[in-house]
N, C-alpha and C positions, 0 to 999 in steps of 0.2 A: 805078259802082263810086258808094260810099255817102259824098251832102259833111263832110264833116269840119263839126264844130257847133261854132257861134260860142262864146267862154268869158267873163263878165264878172267882171270884179274887183270889189267892193261893198265901201267900208269906213263905215264911222258912226266922222261930226269932230259930232258933237250931239250929246245927249240925250233923255230923252225920256219925263221925266219932264214932267211939267203940263201935255204932249197930254194925244190925246184917245188911252182903252186900248186902238183902233182898233188907230190907230197902231204903240203899241209892240208887239202883237200884234203884227202886222205886219214888224217887224227879228226876232221871233224867229225867227216864217212864213222868212221871210231867211237865218236863222243867226248874226240879228245880236245883240246887246245893251247892248254896252258900249262907249265910244266910243273910235275907236282898233281896236278891230279887222276882222279883213277874208279877207270869204269871196272864191272860188270857184263862178256861179252859168251853170248853160246860159239861153242869149241862148232866153225862146223872148216868146211872148204871155205865162204866168200870172205870167210874173217881167216882164217889161217890166207888165203890172200897180199888179207889188207894188213897184214900183221906181217908178213916177210919186206912188203913194201917199202915197208919205215918201220925197221927194225933194229935200225941202228938209230933210233930216241923214242925208243921205251923199255921199258921190260917186262916180260907175261910172266906170272906166275897161275898154275893149273890148280885149282880148288874144288 
């Protein structure tokens, strides 16, 4: 049987204005871009790496 993939709920809580450009691009790649926006992402290594890069701008919940 295939194992159910974990999902992470990401919410942007701080602005990317005044941050390095790559942090803004990382938020866009995660599907975020404005404060309060929430997206669900599959939990994998690439998403975890992007989360680590902008962890000070977002909140993460496991669902």
